[in-house]
N, CA, C and O of each residue as an XYZ file, in Angstrom:
796
protein
N      65.655    118.783    123.583
C      66.255    117.847    122.894
C      67.594    118.013    122.732
O      68.240    117.146    122.144
N      68.193    119.146    123.231
C      69.516    119.506    122.706
C      70.735    118.530    123.393
O      71.914    118.508    123.040
N      70.206    117.864    124.299
C      71.210    116.834    125.057
C      71.159    115.634    124.323
O      72.122    114.869    124.373
N      70.084    115.343    123.592
C      69.802    113.846    122.952
C      70.581    114.134    121.452
O      70.932    113.154    120.794
N      70.743    115.015    121.124
C      71.540    115.375    119.787
C      72.917    115.067    120.061
O      73.535    114.418    119.216
N      73.498    115.442    121.134
C      74.914    115.255    121.696
C      75.163    113.811    121.914
O      76.315    113.397    121.783
N      74.130    112.938    122.259
C      74.362    111.641    122.643
C      74.371    110.911    121.239
O      75.287    110.160    120.905
N      73.120    111.232    120.333
C      73.258    110.899    118.935
C      74.508    110.925    118.360
O      74.904    109.962    117.704
N      75.109    111.809    118.509
C      76.405    111.821    117.658
C      77.444    110.963    118.327
O      78.499    110.802    117.712
N      77.305    110.433    119.410
C      78.318    109.582    120.069
C      78.058    107.999    119.829
O      78.926    107.165    119.568
N      76.442    107.740    120.000
C      76.115    106.294    119.919
C      74.773    106.217    119.071
O      73.849    107.030    119.065
N      74.897    105.055    118.369
C      73.547    104.786    117.691
C      72.380    104.711    118.786
O      72.672    104.574    119.975
N      71.121    104.798    118.378
C      69.907    104.959    119.159
C      69.524    103.696    120.087
O      68.942    103.679    121.171
N      70.065    102.601    119.272
C      69.771    101.182    120.182
C      70.832    101.048    121.227
O      70.532    100.607    122.337
N      72.040    101.399    120.938
C      73.122    101.463    121.899
C      72.788    102.172    123.317
O      72.941    101.760    124.467
N      72.235    103.489    122.768
C      71.843    104.433    123.961
C      70.834    103.841    124.739
O      70.729    104.033    125.951
N      70.075    103.110    124.060
C      68.609    102.498    125.062
C      69.450    101.623    125.969
O      69.340    101.790    127.183
N      70.315    100.665    125.474
C      70.717     99.521    126.022
C      71.717     99.975    127.353
O      71.701     99.413    128.448
N      72.511    101.031    127.004
C      73.359    101.582    127.947
C      72.355    102.601    128.982
O      72.777    102.720    130.132
N      71.334    103.181    128.707
C      70.744    103.787    129.612
C      69.930    102.775    130.403
O      69.634    103.197    131.520
N      69.504    101.595    130.134
C      68.542    100.707    130.822
C      69.695     99.879    131.868
O      69.372     99.553    133.011
N      71.019     99.609    131.318
C      71.869     99.146    132.051
C      72.563     99.865    133.208
O      72.804     99.457    134.344
N      72.833    101.091    132.601
C      73.633    101.841    133.722
C      73.025    102.455    134.675
O      73.537    102.703    135.766
N      71.693    102.795    134.275
C      70.763    103.241    135.233
C      70.532    102.537    136.362
O      70.406    103.085    137.457
N      70.447    101.075    136.149
C      70.079    100.373    137.189
C      71.268     98.986    137.190
O      71.036     97.804    136.934
N      72.465     99.585    137.543
C      73.730     98.603    137.420
C      73.475     97.483    138.333
O      74.342     96.620    138.190
N      72.530     97.163    139.287
C      72.620     96.132    140.093
C      71.779     95.070    139.580
O      71.721     93.963    140.114
N      71.057     95.435    138.436
C      70.242     94.348    137.824
C      70.816     93.529    136.482
O      71.412     94.019    135.523
N      70.459     92.148    136.708
C      70.750     91.226    135.610
C      69.694     91.047    134.655
O      68.647     90.568    135.091
N      69.777     91.389    133.223
C      68.946     91.373    132.256
C      69.291     90.192    131.374
O      70.442     90.004    130.982
N      68.078     89.245    131.010
C      68.371     88.361    130.018
C      67.656     89.044    128.560
O      66.846     89.966    128.649
N      67.985     88.582    127.507
C      67.600     89.455    126.443
C      66.113     89.750    126.379
O      65.604     90.870    126.333
N      65.502     88.596    126.384
C      64.037     88.728    126.219
C      63.513     89.799    127.165
O      62.808     90.685    126.682
N      63.752     89.801    128.294
C      63.546     90.702    129.487
C      63.871     92.225    129.038
O      63.019     93.108    129.141
N      65.031     92.435    128.588
C      65.519     93.746    128.077
C      64.710     94.186    127.007
O      64.268     95.334    126.990
N      64.441     93.220    125.953
C      63.757     93.650    124.742
C      62.294     93.954    124.936
O      61.666     94.672    124.158
N      61.781     93.391    125.987
C      60.224     94.033    126.359
C      60.452     95.101    126.937
O      59.613     95.914    126.547
N      61.364     95.699    127.904
C      61.422     96.585    128.439
C      61.687     97.941    127.488
O      61.143     99.030    127.671
N      62.588     97.642    126.495
C      62.904     98.785    125.447
C      61.914     98.805    124.306
O      61.826     99.721    123.489
N      61.028     97.488    124.329
C      59.886     97.388    123.225
C      60.450     97.236    121.911
O      60.038     97.823    120.911
N      61.374     96.455    121.952
C      62.074     95.968    120.414
C      61.896     94.583    120.676
O      61.263     94.063    121.596
N      62.787     93.840    119.386
C      62.659     92.519    119.195
C      64.207     91.901    119.874
O      65.296     92.461    119.754
N      63.999     90.911    120.427
C      65.377     90.296    120.995
C      66.442     90.453    120.056
O      67.447     91.091    120.369
N      66.301     89.901    118.874
C      67.279     89.781    117.863
C      67.952     91.322    117.529
O      69.023     91.510    116.952
N      67.223     92.141    117.939
C      67.968     93.499    117.539
C      68.932     94.031    118.566
O      69.568     95.068    118.378
N      69.037     93.227    119.765
C      69.842     93.676    120.602
C      71.123     92.859    120.831
O      72.106     93.357    121.380
N      71.079     91.424    120.341
C      72.251     90.387    120.554
C      73.613     91.074    120.155
O      74.582     91.027    120.913
N      73.649     91.739    118.884
C      75.068     92.261    118.517
C      75.452     93.305    119.444
O      76.628     93.253    119.803
N      74.697     94.300    119.947
C      75.093     95.376    120.623
C      75.472     94.634    122.080
O      76.486     95.018    122.663
N      74.928     93.928    122.467
C      75.116     93.373    123.864
C      76.442     92.711    123.903
O      77.278     92.963    124.771
N      76.619     91.833    122.913
C      78.123     91.244    122.690
C      79.129     92.146    122.572
O      80.186     91.981    123.182
N      78.888     93.321    121.683
C      79.969     94.179    121.592
C      80.235     94.939    122.928
O      81.353     95.041    123.432
N      79.140     95.438    123.423
C      79.394     95.959    124.814
C      80.181     94.964    126.034
O      80.922     95.258    126.972
N      79.718     93.855    125.603
C      80.286     92.837    126.618
C      81.885     92.888    126.274
O      82.685     93.221    127.148
N      82.274     92.566    125.051
C      83.615     92.540    124.621
C      84.397     93.669    125.212
O      85.436     93.555    125.863
N      83.706     94.884    124.873
C      84.610     96.039    125.419
C      84.558     96.200    126.769
O      84.914     97.300    127.193
N      84.129     95.202    127.712
C      84.059     95.338    128.876
C      83.285     96.385    129.745
O      83.623     96.764    130.867
N      82.085     96.823    128.965
C      81.248     97.766    129.544
C      79.919     96.985    130.192
O      79.242     97.432    131.118
N      79.709     95.787    129.535
C      78.838     95.116    130.211
C      79.645     93.635    130.662
O      80.645     93.191    130.098
N      78.982     93.060    131.735
C      79.433     91.695    131.956
C      78.295     90.744    131.524
O      77.150     91.195    131.491
N      78.544     89.405    131.177
C      77.620     88.493    130.948
C      77.800     87.219    131.718
O      78.932     86.852    132.031
N      76.718     86.521    132.040
C      76.937     85.309    132.697
C      75.759     84.279    131.914
O      74.679     84.710    131.510
N      76.146     83.021    131.807
C      75.226     82.068    131.256
C      74.602     81.231    132.642
O      75.336     80.774    133.518
N      73.303     81.144    132.650
C      72.587     80.358    133.566
C      71.697     79.459    132.870
O      70.716     79.993    132.350
N      71.825     78.232    132.749
C      71.212     77.394    131.935
C      71.103     77.839    130.348
O      72.074     78.302    129.749
N      70.096     77.688    129.873
C      69.906     78.444    128.458
C      69.888     79.807    128.438
O      69.932     80.223    127.280
N      69.834     80.806    129.396
C      69.671     82.133    129.264
C      71.288     82.673    129.752
O      72.059     82.283    130.629
N      71.354     83.715    128.758
C      72.486     84.701    128.942
C      72.191     85.941    129.933
O      71.361     86.644    129.357
N      72.421     86.329    130.796
C      72.275     87.370    131.578
C      73.330     88.489    131.571
O      74.519     88.277    131.809
N      72.799     89.726    131.274
C      73.842     91.013    131.028
C      73.547     91.852    132.346
O      72.521     91.837    133.026
N      74.749     92.613    132.535
C      74.699     93.399    133.633
C      75.696     94.622    133.384
O      76.707     94.418    132.713
N      75.440     95.871    133.903
C      76.661     96.877    133.971
C      77.854     96.342    134.425
O      77.741     95.704    135.472
N      79.045     96.417    133.913
C      80.263     96.182    134.606
C      80.856     97.333    135.661
O      81.846     97.977    135.315
N      80.337     97.535    136.732
C      80.716     98.460    137.479
C      82.194     98.814    137.663
O      82.604     99.919    138.017
N      83.043     97.601    137.342
C      84.473     97.738    137.415
C      85.101     98.079    136.313
O      86.332     98.054    136.297
N      84.383     98.451    135.216
C      84.980     99.217    133.938
C      85.533    100.399    134.245
O      84.995    101.132    135.075
N      86.585    100.711    133.668
C      87.428    101.976    133.798
C      86.303    103.106    133.502
O      86.179    104.153    134.137
N      85.594    102.729    132.525
C      84.874    103.910    131.995
C      83.417    103.947    132.555
O      82.617    104.754    132.081
N      83.031    103.032    133.621
C      81.550    103.103    133.915
C      81.329    104.161    134.523
O      80.204    104.544    134.202
N      81.907    105.004    135.400
C      81.447    106.080    136.067
C      81.190    107.318    135.007
O      80.226    108.080    135.080
N      82.171    107.375    134.062
C      81.926    108.394    133.091
C      80.936    108.219    132.053
O      80.510    109.201    131.445
N      80.546    107.080    131.807
C      79.359    106.912    130.906
C      78.088    106.868    131.505
O      77.035    107.150    130.935
N      78.224    106.488    132.734
C      76.920    106.738    133.457
C      76.447    108.125    133.906
O      75.278    108.482    134.047
N      77.575    108.857    134.111
C      77.341    110.345    134.192
C      76.980    110.952    132.884
O      76.064    111.774    132.917
N      77.535    110.694    131.740
C      76.765    111.094    130.660
C      75.498    110.676    130.395
O      74.631    111.477    130.046
N      75.277    109.425    130.532
C      73.938    109.093    130.373
C      72.838    109.760    131.523
O      71.658    109.975    131.245
N      73.349    109.997    132.638
C      72.372    110.681    133.580
C      71.996    112.026    133.336
O      71.044    112.565    133.900
N      72.805    112.629    132.416
C      72.713    114.254    132.067
C      72.126    114.214    130.579
O      71.628    115.235    130.105
N      72.180    113.173    129.940
C      71.640    113.410    128.623
C      70.564    112.235    128.179
O      69.504    112.650    127.710
N      70.736    110.855    128.282
C      69.871    109.978    127.731
C      69.233    109.098    128.899
O      68.458    108.199    128.572
N      69.535    109.326    130.306
C      69.028    108.753    131.402
C      67.956    109.323    132.228
O      66.782    109.508    131.907
N      68.558    109.579    133.373
C      67.631    110.079    134.449
C      67.095    111.651    133.979
O      65.906    111.939    134.119
N      67.948    112.510    133.484
C      67.438    113.768    133.299
C      66.680    113.974    132.142
O      65.845    114.878    132.097
N      66.899    113.193    131.165
C      66.162    113.253    129.726
C      64.733    112.580    129.996
O      63.704    113.042    129.503
N      64.758    111.457    130.815
C      63.342    110.751    131.245
C      62.540    111.745    132.015
O      61.368    111.871    131.660
N      62.944    112.433    132.951
C      62.432    113.416    133.642
C      62.005    114.692    133.051
O      61.011    115.295    133.453
N      62.731    115.085    132.131
C      62.520    116.400    131.366
C      61.297    116.018    130.274
O      60.407    116.827    130.011
N      61.355    114.931    129.786
C      60.306    114.303    128.696
C      59.017    114.219    129.663
O      57.959    114.738    129.307
N      59.118    113.658    130.694
C      57.942    113.504    131.518
C      57.103    114.641    131.843
O      55.872    114.675    131.848
N      58.023    115.676    132.147
C      57.372    116.776    132.781
C      57.207    117.811    131.768
O      56.783    118.895    132.167
N      57.478    117.665    130.471
C      57.203    118.738    129.290
C      55.778    119.317    129.282
O      55.538    120.505    129.066
N      55.000    118.523    129.495
C      53.448    119.120    129.482
C      53.316    120.014    130.450
O      52.523    120.936    130.260
N      54.023    119.946    131.639
C      53.715    121.174    132.439
C      54.782    122.284    132.570
O      54.774    123.004    133.569
N      55.821    122.467    131.462
C      56.775    123.141    131.442
C      56.476    124.633    131.736
O      57.103    125.299    132.559
N      55.549    125.044    131.049
C      54.939    126.573    131.437
C      54.597    126.756    132.937
O      54.539    127.912    133.358
N      54.369    125.738    133.771
C      54.030    125.867    135.275
C      55.260    125.810    136.055
O      55.261    126.045    137.263
N      56.641    125.406    135.191
C      57.671    124.940    136.347
C      58.872    126.076    135.784
O      59.092    126.426    134.625
N      59.474    126.454    136.915
C      60.703    127.606    136.399
C      61.885    127.073    136.931
O      62.902    127.678    136.590
N      62.042    126.056    137.713
C      63.322    125.054    137.916
C      62.877    123.759    138.569
O      61.927    123.702    139.349
N      63.700    122.612    138.168
C      63.493    121.207    138.331
C      64.918    120.658    138.390
O      65.631    120.696    137.387
N      65.307    120.193    139.448
C      66.467    119.402    139.725
C      66.484    118.132    140.350
O      65.487    117.928    141.043
N      67.280    117.255    140.316
C      67.548    116.006    141.031
C      68.770    116.453    142.118
O      69.796    117.048    141.787
N      68.477    116.097    143.273
C      69.470    116.386    144.250
C      69.529    115.004    145.232
O      68.657    114.147    145.097
N      70.546    114.854    146.168
C      70.572    113.765    146.912
C      71.572    112.762    146.159
O      72.371    113.032    145.263
N      71.307    111.536    146.767
C      72.188    110.664    146.175
C      72.309    110.421    144.700
O      73.393    110.266    144.138
N      71.202    110.398    144.131
C      71.356    110.266    142.718
C      72.092    111.233    141.914
O      72.584    110.927    140.828
N      72.193    112.614    142.524
C      72.937    113.677    141.678
C      74.183    113.520    142.264
O      75.105    114.022    141.621
N      74.510    112.899    143.430
C      75.961    112.957    143.827
C      76.892    111.553    143.355
O      78.119    111.513    143.440
N      76.066    110.473    142.864
C      76.561    109.333    142.401
C      76.940    108.491    143.667
O      77.933    107.763    143.656
N      76.197    108.599    144.656
C      76.211    107.728    145.750
C      74.847    107.069    146.067
O      74.463    107.021    147.236
N      74.201    106.624    145.185
C      72.836    105.940    145.143
C      73.114    104.533    145.466
O      74.150    104.011    145.056
N      72.258    103.881    146.177
C      72.224    102.347    146.411
C      71.112    101.858    145.457
O      70.346    102.659    144.922
N      71.038    100.477    145.248
C      70.108     99.749    144.580
C      68.634    100.404    144.787
O      67.913    100.732    143.845
N      68.334    100.530    145.996
C      66.880    100.862    146.241
C      66.798    102.542    146.603
O      65.982    103.012    147.396
N      67.650    103.209    145.976
C      67.611    104.713    146.333
C      66.555    105.363    145.521
O      66.427    105.005    144.350
N      65.798    106.264    146.007
C      64.765    106.984    145.265
C      65.390    108.243    144.530
O      66.498    108.684    144.833
N      64.670    108.728    143.643
C      65.127    109.806    142.980
C      64.423    111.146    143.776
O      63.198    111.249    143.834
N      65.273    112.090    144.341
C      65.024    113.109    145.037
C      64.636    114.326    143.890
O      65.474    114.441    142.996
N      63.776    114.994    143.840
C      63.216    115.847    142.748
C      62.759    117.140    143.400
O      61.748    117.240    144.095
N      63.553    118.058    143.125
C      63.019    119.529    143.538
C      62.176    120.327    142.445
O      62.654    120.589    141.342
N      61.061    120.647    142.777
C      60.119    121.191    141.480
C      59.753    122.572    142.146
O      59.215    122.702    143.246
N      60.150    123.614    141.260
C      59.828    125.053    141.723
C      58.947    125.615    140.501
O      59.293    125.527    139.323
N      57.651    126.257    140.998
C      56.980    126.636    139.823
C      55.387    126.840    140.400
O      55.176    126.911    141.611
N      54.474    126.912    139.560
C      53.104    126.844    139.894
C      52.470    125.716    139.799
O      51.245    125.726    139.925
N      53.152    124.525    139.561
C      52.364    123.072    139.408
C      52.147    122.655    140.903
O      52.937    122.907    141.814
N      51.002    122.004    141.018
C      50.715    121.318    142.227
C      51.015    119.829    142.300
O      50.865    119.063    141.349
N      51.467    119.469    143.547
C      51.730    118.032    143.650
C      50.829    117.082    142.689
O      51.255    116.305    141.835
N      49.547    117.325    143.021
C      48.532    116.615    141.901
C      48.955    116.510    140.483
O      48.931    115.477    139.814
N      49.416    117.905    140.018
C      49.800    117.803    138.565
C      50.735    116.937    138.183
O      50.721    116.412    137.069
N      51.672    116.701    139.114
C      52.911    116.007    138.851
C      52.591    114.502    139.057
O      53.449    113.742    138.608
N      51.780    114.074    139.508
C      51.390    112.531    139.882
C      51.391    111.705    138.602
O      52.015    110.650    138.710
N      50.811    111.952    137.360
C      50.859    111.160    136.381
C      52.220    111.156    135.576
O      52.650    110.106    135.099
N      52.909    112.398    135.432
C      53.929    112.572    134.690
C      54.991    111.705    135.323
O      55.736    110.980    134.663
N      55.024    111.830    136.781
C      56.151    111.316    137.412
C      55.895    109.696    137.824
O      56.706    108.947    138.368
N      54.577    109.402    137.416
C      54.447    107.732    137.489
C      54.936    107.336    136.292
O      55.538    106.262    136.317
N      54.849    107.914    135.202
C      55.468    107.439    133.851
C      56.906    107.219    133.818
O      57.436    106.245    133.285
N      57.704    108.463    134.596
C      58.867    108.304    134.667
C      59.405    107.324    135.612
O      60.393    106.688    135.245
N      58.845    107.072    136.926
C      59.124    106.043    137.741
C      58.966    104.718    136.831
O      59.929    103.959    136.940
N      58.129    104.362    136.110
C      57.922    103.201    135.302
C      59.219    103.063    134.376
O      59.621    101.922    134.145
N      59.795    103.994    133.913
C      60.598    103.701    132.991
C      62.224    103.648    133.512
O      63.166    103.076    132.962
N      62.213    104.435    134.746
C      63.667    104.482    135.546
C      63.745    103.251    136.430
O      64.836    102.732    136.668
N      62.611    102.777    136.920
C      62.553    101.656    137.829
C      62.858    102.255    139.255
O      63.221    101.414    140.077
N      62.784    103.411    139.645
C      62.856    103.910    140.672
C      61.674    104.721    141.246
O      60.882    105.200    140.434
N      61.472    104.928    142.612
C      60.695    105.712    143.287
C      61.075    107.159    143.040
O      62.241    107.505    143.230
N      60.138    108.045    142.617
C      60.308    109.648    142.481
C      59.758    110.459    143.782
O      58.577    110.407    144.125
N      60.623    111.116    144.377
C      60.120    111.983    145.475
C      60.241    113.151    145.329
O      61.279    113.729    145.652
N      58.940    113.920    144.674
C      59.116    115.429    144.489
C      58.875    116.112    145.661
O      57.973    115.720    146.401
N      59.723    117.334    146.019
C      59.364    118.480    146.825
C      59.154    119.651    146.055
O      59.954    120.107    145.239
N      57.991    120.140    146.363
C      57.522    121.443    145.617
C      57.374    122.627    146.190
O      56.751    122.661    147.251
N      57.840    123.704    145.697
C      58.025    125.087    146.206
C      57.222    126.129    145.106
O      57.122    125.869    143.907
N      56.905    126.836    145.479
C      56.483    128.266    144.566
C      57.756    128.815    144.620
O      58.613    128.466    145.432
N      57.912    129.782    143.657
C      59.214    130.651    143.545
C      59.581    131.578    144.785
O      60.735    131.874    145.094
N      58.488    131.974    145.418
C      58.777    132.789    146.315
C      59.133    132.075    147.812
O      59.883    132.497    148.693
N      58.410    130.976    147.776
C      59.123    130.097    148.755
C      60.311    129.441    148.759
O      60.946    129.104    149.758
N      60.666    129.224    147.357
C      62.187    128.668    147.037
C      63.084    129.787    147.349
O      64.229    129.396    147.578
N      62.923    131.039    147.428
C      63.916    132.206    146.980
C      64.048    132.218    148.710
O      65.097    132.293    149.349
N      62.654    132.121    149.250
C      63.105    132.475    150.858
C      63.808    131.607    151.497
O      64.655    132.010    152.294
N      63.613    130.252    151.290
C      64.057    129.233    152.129
C      65.415    129.130    151.702
O      66.165    128.982    152.666
N      66.041    129.158    150.515
C      67.125    128.911    150.128
C      68.289    129.923    150.754
O      69.496    129.679    150.747
N      67.737    130.958    151.226
C      68.443    132.004    152.088
C      68.702    131.905    153.261
O      69.636    132.503    153.795
N      67.799    131.020    153.932
C      67.812    130.499    155.220
C      68.870    129.764    155.845
O      68.794    128.538    155.768
N      69.782    130.239    156.410
C      70.971    129.340    156.733
C      70.628    128.334    157.565
O      69.897    128.436    158.550
N      71.249    127.199    157.096
C      70.904    125.897    157.902
C      69.554    125.153    157.545
O      69.324    124.029    157.992
N      68.717    125.793    156.761
C      67.632    125.282    156.150
C      67.694    124.125    155.430
O      68.724    123.995    154.769
N      66.660    122.996    155.351
C      66.932    121.928    154.653
C      67.417    122.389    152.897
O      68.317    121.800    152.299
N      66.686    123.425    152.358
C      67.000    123.811    151.095
C      68.358    124.363    150.857
O      69.074    124.060    149.902
N      68.683    125.282    151.899
C      70.235    125.587    151.978
C      71.217    124.416    151.833
O      72.153    124.514    151.040
N      71.054    123.430    152.494
C      72.014    122.239    152.483
C      71.749    121.625    150.995
O      72.711    121.349    150.279
N      70.532    121.441    150.599
C      70.349    120.970    149.142
C      71.180    121.792    148.098
O      71.950    121.242    147.311
N      70.980    123.101    148.140
C      71.582    123.854    147.024
C      73.236    123.909    147.469
O      73.963    124.597    146.752
N      73.759    123.299    148.475
C      75.360    123.233    148.800
C      75.988    122.028    148.399
O      77.180    121.804    148.612
N      75.025    121.052    147.680
C      75.418    119.912    147.219
C      75.289    119.439    145.960
O      74.507    120.179    145.364
N      75.742    118.418    145.149
C      75.600    118.088    143.833
C      74.065    118.235    143.336
O      73.162    117.879    144.094
N      73.786    118.750    142.089
C      72.468    118.667    141.597
C      72.410    118.686    140.128
O      73.231    119.357    139.503
N      71.434    117.949    139.487
C      71.387    117.772    138.079
C      70.063    118.405    137.607
O      68.897    118.123    137.880
N      70.623    119.377    136.790
C      69.413    120.443    136.183
C      68.514    119.449    135.326
O      69.034    118.596    134.607
N      67.147    119.603    135.440
C      66.287    118.950    134.698
C      65.509    119.725    133.610
O      65.340    119.321    132.460
N      65.018    120.991    134.166
C      64.289    122.274    133.528
C      64.765    123.406    134.326
O      65.038    123.369    135.526
N      64.846    124.531    133.454
C      65.105    125.862    133.899
C      66.505    126.363    133.694
O      67.212    125.704    132.932
N      66.914    127.235    134.157
C      67.906    128.103    134.006
C      69.192    127.698    134.899
O      69.222    127.697    136.130
N      70.437    127.293    133.870
C      71.512    126.850    135.011
C      72.105    127.959    135.772
O      72.834    127.712    136.733
N      71.856    129.118    135.423
C      72.281    130.223    136.324
C      71.722    130.456    137.547
O      72.298    130.879    138.549
N      70.252    130.079    137.384
C      69.335    130.356    138.562
C      69.560    129.141    139.374
O      69.360    129.345    140.571
N      69.940    127.863    139.052
C      70.252    126.889    139.710
C      71.429    127.004    140.672
O      71.434    126.524    141.805
N      72.567    127.784    140.032
C      73.850    127.979    140.563
C      74.055    129.292    141.319
O      75.121    129.539    141.884
N      73.078    130.076    141.320
C      73.213    131.311    141.771
C      73.196    131.215    143.531
O      72.456    130.491    144.197
N      74.140    132.082    143.994
C      74.218    132.165    145.415
C      73.071    132.880    146.010
O      72.567    133.853    145.449
N      72.596    132.354    147.279
C      71.531    133.143    147.887
C      72.126    134.628    148.425
O      73.188    134.793    149.026
N      71.209    135.595    148.066
C      71.333    136.884    148.427
C      71.189    137.231    149.939
O      71.295    138.397    150.318
């Protein structure tokens, strides 16, 4: 929870939840009741935050009939920075970390790679997740299903034992060697291990 304390120092909890929902799925329009249901709060608790974020240009709003829809403003000058912060603290990484916590003792390294890690994802992009440790794919099914429901994206885990991971990352031109040469977001494990060059 170290990262969440960082985010807590910057934003009130309700604003964190709104930003995480909106910026993790920037293509989606939300009306207040739908967002309230997603966050399990009352619609009235969101109104002021949504108005303030819209006035600041972080969200855009559009009235359709009697409903006002809110969406992340991808043209905001702070969109990329805010989204990057949320990916590392209150969004993708935090959701995955919390979901996998019951398996923590079986996992030595977990990280996100691919389009979600590089910031080049599309509306329907999956979350590519590398899992290293003693957990079996069947062990991951339930925790990752919960994470998928929160994030609104499919999660594709690739599972290696530590020995397989070490061997394959050293093989030039291998899938894993290519993954390790591109941006990654650490979910669990040691940053030094994630960044270590193959021997």
